[in-house]
VOTITOR-290830 format. One line per field, with one value per residue (C-alpha): residue number from 0; x, y, z. Coordinates in steps of 0.05 Angstrom, whole numbers, padded with zeros to 5 digits, m for minus. Example, Ala and Ser with C-alpha at 12.3 -4.5 7.8 and 13.67 -1.06 7.14 Angstrom:
2
num: (0	1);
xx: (00246	00273);
yy: (m00090	m00021);
zz: (00156	00143);
//
This chain:
465
num: (0	1	2	3	4	5	6	7	8	9	10	11	12	13	14	15	16	17	18	19	20	21	22	23	24	25	26	27	28	29	30	31	32	33	34	35	36	37	38	39	40	41	42	43	44	45	46	47	48	49	50	51	52	53	54	55	56	57	58	59	60	61	62	63	64	65	66	67	68	69	70	71	72	73	74	75	76	77	78	79	80	81	82	83	84	85	86	87	88	89	90	91	92	93	94	95	96	97	98	99	100	101	102	103	104	105	106	107	108	109	110	111	112	113	114	115	116	117	118	119	120	121	122	123	124	125	126	127	128	129	130	131	132	133	134	135	136	137	138	139	140	141	142	143	144	145	146	147	148	149	150	151	152	153	154	155	156	157	158	159	160	161	162	163	164	165	166	167	168	169	170	171	172	173	174	175	176	177	178	179	180	181	182	183	184	185	186	187	188	189	190	191	192	193	194	195	196	197	198	199	200	201	202	203	204	205	206	207	208	209	210	211	212	213	214	215	216	217	218	219	220	221	222	223	224	225	226	227	228	229	230	231	232	233	234	235	236	237	238	239	240	241	242	243	244	245	246	247	248	249	250	251	252	253	254	255	256	257	258	259	260	261	262	263	264	265	266	267	268	269	270	271	272	273	274	275	276	277	278	279	280	281	282	283	284	285	286	287	288	289	290	291	292	293	294	295	296	297	298	299	300	301	302	303	304	305	306	307	308	309	310	311	312	313	314	315	316	317	318	319	320	321	322	323	324	325	326	327	328	329	330	331	332	333	334	335	336	337	338	339	340	341	342	343	344	345	346	347	348	349	350	351	352	353	354	355	356	357	358	359	360	361	362	363	364	365	366	367	368	369	370	371	372	373	374	375	376	377	378	379	380	381	382	383	384	385	386	387	388	389	390	391	392	393	394	395	396	397	398	399	400	401	402	403	404	405	406	407	408	409	410	411	412	413	414	415	416	417	418	419	420	421	422	423	424	425	426	427	428	429	430	431	432	433	434	435	436	437	438	439	440	441	442	443	444	445	446	447	448	449	450	451	452	453	454	455	456	457	458	459	460	461	462	463	464);
xx: (m01056	m00997	m00984	m00988	m00941	m00892	m00896	m00884	m00825	m00797	m00806	m00772	m00715	m00706	m00706	m00653	m00609	m00617	m00599	m00538	m00515	m00522	m00479	m00424	m00424	m00409	m00348	m00282	m00229	m00185	m00138	m00187	m00233	m00291	m00310	m00339	m00301	m00245	m00251	m00193	m00223	m00297	m00337	m00294	m00290	m00220	m00168	m00127	m00063	m00034	00018	00005	00004	m00048	00001	m00011	00037	00055	00077	00046	00031	m00043	m00065	m00140	m00197	m00269	m00321	m00395	m00422	m00439	m00514	m00505	m00547	m00512	m00461	m00405	m00338	m00286	m00230	m00159	m00111	m00051	m00027	00006	m00022	m00014	00011	m00054	m00041	m00102	m00115	m00180	m00206	m00277	m00315	m00380	m00419	m00396	m00420	m00471	m00496	m00472	m00396	m00339	m00266	m00203	m00138	m00066	m00024	00051	00110	00183	00197	00126	00092	00023	m00012	m00027	m00103	m00110	m00179	m00213	m00278	m00306	m00373	m00374	m00435	m00430	m00406	m00366	m00336	m00264	m00226	m00172	m00113	m00059	00012	00062	00134	00185	00231	00302	00359	00409	00458	00531	00589	00615	00686	00718	00767	00758	00800	00795	00838	00818	00873	00873	00942	00978	01002	01074	01083	01081	01025	00988	00941	00870	00855	00890	00850	00862	00819	00828	00794	00848	00850	00799	00794	00798	00772	00767	00722	00716	00641	00615	00603	00670	00717	00792	00842	00892	00886	00872	00921	00924	00978	00941	00904	00829	00774	00764	00708	00731	00694	00720	00691	00717	00695	00707	00669	00621	00623	00579	00606	00633	00617	00645	00599	00626	00687	00721	00796	00830	00896	00901	00933	00995	01020	01069	01134	01196	01160	01150	01143	01162	01138	01190	01192	01235	01246	01225	01277	01272	01239	01256	01205	01221	01201	01148	01166	01225	01211	01246	01241	01222	01160	01152	01147	01074	01054	00998	01023	00980	01004	00953	00968	00912	00864	00881	00919	00985	00980	01053	01093	01146	01151	01107	01140	01115	01142	01099	01100	01045	01023	01009	00971	01008	00978	01012	00971	01008	00967	01000	00969	00961	00978	00937	00939	00993	00964	00997	00982	01030	01031	01090	01108	01146	01161	01180	01254	01298	01316	01391	01403	01472	01511	01449	01464	01410	01435	01394	01397	01445	01427	01413	01347	01344	01270	01260	01236	01295	01295	01301	01348	01399	01396	01457	01468	01395	01385	01327	01274	01228	01240	01183	01190	01151	01164	01150	01085	01112	01096	01167	01137	01124	01051	01033	00986	01033	01085	01102	01154	01170	01226	01195	01218	01227	01229	01232	01292	01288	01302	01263	01256	01250	01230	01252	01236	01252	01198	01196	01144	01153	01203	01193	01195	01261	01272	01329	01373	01381	01451	01439	01456	01518	01482	01420	01409	01379	01326	01325	01363	01351	01372	01359	01395	01371	01404	01451	01489	01548	01557	01630	01661	01734	01763	01733	01755	01725	01667	01600	01603	01539	01515	01451	01407	01355	01284	01296	01348	01300	01271	01237	01285	01346	01390	01434	01497	01529	01601	01653	01723	01758	01829	01857	01816	01790	01719	01738	01714	01643	01611	01540	01495	01435	01385	01343	01275	01225	01183	01240	01305	01318	01381);
yy: (m03369	m03388	m03449	m03407	m03357	m03412	m03439	m03370	m03361	m03428	m03408	m03341	m03376	m03426	m03370	m03333	m03395	m03407	m03335	m03340	m03404	m03368	m03310	m03356	m03397	m03338	m03318	m03344	m03380	m03347	m03292	m03264	m03205	m03192	m03120	m03078	m03059	m03007	m02939	m02954	m03019	m03007	m03057	m03117	m03171	m03161	m03190	m03140	m03161	m03123	m03134	m03140	m03064	m03058	m03031	m03052	m03105	m03093	m03152	m03208	m03269	m03289	m03355	m03364	m03407	m03383	m03435	m03450	m03491	m03563	m03548	m03485	m03474	m03417	m03458	m03413	m03425	m03439	m03387	m03411	m03352	m03321	m03249	m03198	m03144	m03071	m03012	m03013	m03086	m03106	m03154	m03155	m03227	m03221	m03168	m03148	m03165	m03238	m03247	m03300	m03314	m03387	m03375	m03393	m03372	m03408	m03369	m03374	m03312	m03311	m03262	m03271	m03250	m03265	m03327	m03354	m03421	m03449	m03440	m03370	m03368	m03436	m03441	m03377	m03355	m03293	m03257	m03192	m03167	m03113	m03157	m03148	m03204	m03176	m03221	m03205	m03233	m03237	m03217	m03272	m03261	m03249	m03283	m03239	m03217	m03239	m03199	m03215	m03237	m03175	m03161	m03226	m03229	m03287	m03290	m03347	m03375	m03354	m03371	m03405	m03477	m03482	m03556	m03544	m03553	m03487	m03469	m03458	m03401	m03352	m03330	m03278	m03243	m03182	m03216	m03254	m03327	m03351	m03422	m03428	m03491	m03511	m03556	m03580	m03596	m03552	m03612	m03642	m03592	m03595	m03546	m03555	m03510	m03552	m03549	m03573	m03579	m03592	m03540	m03538	m03506	m03528	m03512	m03490	m03467	m03428	m03428	m03382	m03392	m03365	m03374	m03317	m03295	m03309	m03363	m03337	m03380	m03360	m03403	m03438	m03404	m03427	m03431	m03435	m03461	m03439	m03477	m03445	m03442	m03494	m03459	m03479	m03514	m03481	m03500	m03463	m03482	m03506	m03489	m03540	m03567	m03636	m03692	m03756	m03811	m03774	m03756	m03689	m03659	m03605	m03563	m03543	m03556	m03527	m03554	m03625	m03662	m03686	m03760	m03755	m03705	m03725	m03703	m03701	m03678	m03662	m03656	m03625	m03638	m03712	m03740	m03774	m03821	m03809	m03761	m03755	m03692	m03705	m03717	m03715	m03735	m03701	m03629	m03586	m03543	m03577	m03549	m03575	m03569	m03589	m03601	m03616	m03634	m03635	m03641	m03574	m03536	m03502	m03540	m03518	m03509	m03480	m03486	m03469	m03480	m03518	m03524	m03572	m03538	m03566	m03581	m03555	m03603	m03613	m03624	m03652	m03662	m03658	m03633	m03617	m03594	m03567	m03603	m03573	m03616	m03619	m03635	m03708	m03717	m03754	m03733	m03717	m03707	m03633	m03641	m03690	m03708	m03732	m03749	m03745	m03754	m03779	m03733	m03728	m03683	m03650	m03618	m03575	m03544	m03469	m03450	m03384	m03343	m03353	m03372	m03440	m03463	m03492	m03542	m03567	m03605	m03677	m03727	m03745	m03707	m03668	m03681	m03635	m03653	m03590	m03544	m03482	m03451	m03474	m03464	m03524	m03514	m03564	m03570	m03621	m03645	m03689	m03702	m03654	m03613	m03546	m03551	m03528	m03499	m03531	m03488	m03518	m03510	m03472	m03504	m03474	m03448	m03425	m03351	m03330	m03337	m03402	m03461	m03514	m03509	m03555	m03533	m03544	m03602	m03581	m03614	m03581	m03594	m03578	m03569	m03565	m03568	m03546	m03591	m03552	m03599	m03599	m03631	m03656	m03685	m03725	m03711	m03765	m03751	m03782	m03729	m03673	m03668	m03608	m03569	m03590	m03538	m03550	m03508	m03505	m03482	m03484	m03459	m03446	m03457	m03464	m03405	m03444	m03419	m03348	m03328	m03350	m03414	m03431	m03477	m03513	m03552	m03600	m03621	m03667	m03607	m03571	m03535	m03476	m03433);
zz: (04263	04306	04262	04199	04230	04248	04177	04149	04195	04173	04100	04112	04148	04092	04040	04080	04083	04008	03993	04038	04002	03934	03958	03983	03919	03874	03914	03886	03926	03979	03957	03905	03914	03866	03850	03794	03732	03735	03703	03655	03629	03620	03579	03600	03652	03681	03729	03770	03805	03864	03918	03992	03998	03942	03890	03818	03791	03719	03675	03716	03672	03673	03642	03643	03619	03611	03597	03602	03661	03646	03644	03603	03541	03504	03466	03491	03457	03512	03517	03534	03533	03567	03574	03619	03663	03643	03683	03723	03740	03698	03641	03601	03595	03566	03528	03561	03497	03502	03573	03593	03664	03663	03653	03700	03701	03724	03724	03748	03762	03768	03768	03784	03855	03879	03907	03888	03879	03810	03817	03843	03812	03808	03769	03797	03771	03727	03754	03715	03647	03684	03738	03762	03798	03844	03860	03912	03905	03961	03948	03961	04019	03996	04032	04066	04012	04013	03984	03915	03902	03873	03818	03780	03717	03668	03605	03560	03516	03443	03417	03360	03362	03385	03400	03476	03527	03540	03597	03573	03620	03667	03730	03785	03837	03880	03939	03977	03997	03946	03920	03844	03810	03737	03696	03625	03629	03685	03731	03751	03784	03796	03825	03768	03707	03645	03587	03515	03462	03396	03356	03369	03410	03483	03533	03602	03664	03725	03796	03851	03923	03992	04057	04068	03995	03935	03889	03823	03762	03695	03653	03591	03560	03495	03492	03424	03399	03327	03270	03239	03168	03140	03123	03085	03028	02960	02886	02823	02753	02702	02628	02592	02522	02502	02509	02469	02511	02576	02629	02661	02729	02721	02782	02824	02897	02958	03028	03050	03073	03145	03160	03178	03124	03077	03009	02946	02877	02823	02749	02707	02765	02774	02834	02816	02876	02894	02938	02884	02842	02781	02713	02641	02573	02522	02499	02530	02589	02656	02716	02778	02848	02913	02977	03042	03104	03172	03242	03277	03213	03159	03094	03046	02976	02914	02840	02783	02707	02679	02605	02561	02495	02428	02421	02364	02309	02299	02225	02237	02171	02127	02057	02005	01937	01880	01814	01763	01703	01629	01596	01576	01564	01630	01700	01745	01822	01837	01896	01922	01997	02036	02110	02132	02208	02253	02225	02165	02106	02069	01999	01951	01884	01884	01850	01823	01886	01913	01981	02010	02009	02078	02045	01991	02032	02012	02034	01962	01928	01870	01799	01739	01665	01624	01622	01665	01734	01795	01870	01916	01989	02042	02116	02171	02220	02282	02336	02396	02355	02320	02244	02215	02146	02107	02064	01994	01964	01900	01834	01804	01742	01779	01791	01858	01883	01842	01870	01815	01743	01683	01621	01550	01515	01457	01400	01367	01293	01278	01209	01227	01157	01092	01035	00979	00977	01012	01081	01113	01180	01187	01248	01260	01280	01348	01362	01345	01416	01447	01490	01450	01420	01359	01353	01285	01285	01230	01219	01153	01176	01106	01080	01020	01028	01014	01084	01072	01100	01083	01126	01100	01142	01101	01128	01097	01081	01045	01054	01101	01095);
//
């Protein structure tokens, strides 16, 4: 009986030790307290973060992993997430419905101004679907505060280029006896204020120190020296008349280029490749653009439209006279041209409309054959010159608006003296041409005809009186 009692005691002692080991194993690492779920977050496994006084910490960052133990059999999908605690200092990490009895949790908790290790909860067993892990964070100790340097004024340069060196920043402080240093990169500090001459943007840093005071750091500031406009240069378009074989400048320019200026002229969008004012020969409109580039200055750009117009033809001593002629059965030139200059004359015979037909001009002088009155139009032309109408000197016997006249041919048959006998004149067939007029005239000076003269014209077909 005693031996059985001893064995039973040993069994009870072993069971107690095993139970004690199980209780210890489910407790998480130091700094974490395990308790039941909170009233505000029922139905979840949670983590609650408080400070040393037990006050909830809102906005603490919690990064956690929930996974199944190595010998687990529930095929639990590992959770890796991060979030922040709410106003109760709590974050929900697992819904109660997803709980299994073989899960562990590892979590790190952090918040600015507090200290903690990176494994606040390290593979702690989750023993309940309503379990809450409580983590305490300790506030960092703050160093004893030092006074700030007061009345700091920083004026960063923003000025136009003037050809002189300009300080990038102007600094002052109300606190006396401070040390002011400057840097271009935030690493290397000097006590001389940096300056620049050329246009551009420049980083600059300011540091102000004094023993017993907090150091003032401005951070990166950007100083600017702005480009200015080029002045004193301008162009104006020209409008000129064409000159024979002479190239003419397209613009009038005022001012002068600097020695280091980059000058580009464009004519109709194409660079001329020269700094000289562009010239052209032919009649037309030209788009002229000038671009001047100069260090520290805005580019000068201006575009104008120049024009070379047709010139006016000078007829000089030209003389064009309309024909004042007599029908002769042959084609005769309608006008006579004298003293023609360096231009081309075009002609046309009026078609009865008494206006020139723009499609009927020809360089050949027109001819006329039949008797009558005519109008001949004449104009002078030349490349790059406006056409010029030529006044035709009117034929003496022409009646305006006609300027050419071709009279009918005539033959006077005169009988100056009547002898008392019949007098006859033979007219051959060759002389009987169309447009020829025969004028029969007779005088009876001796009055032998009794005042009566009779004419007879004999044709092959008969006699007509």
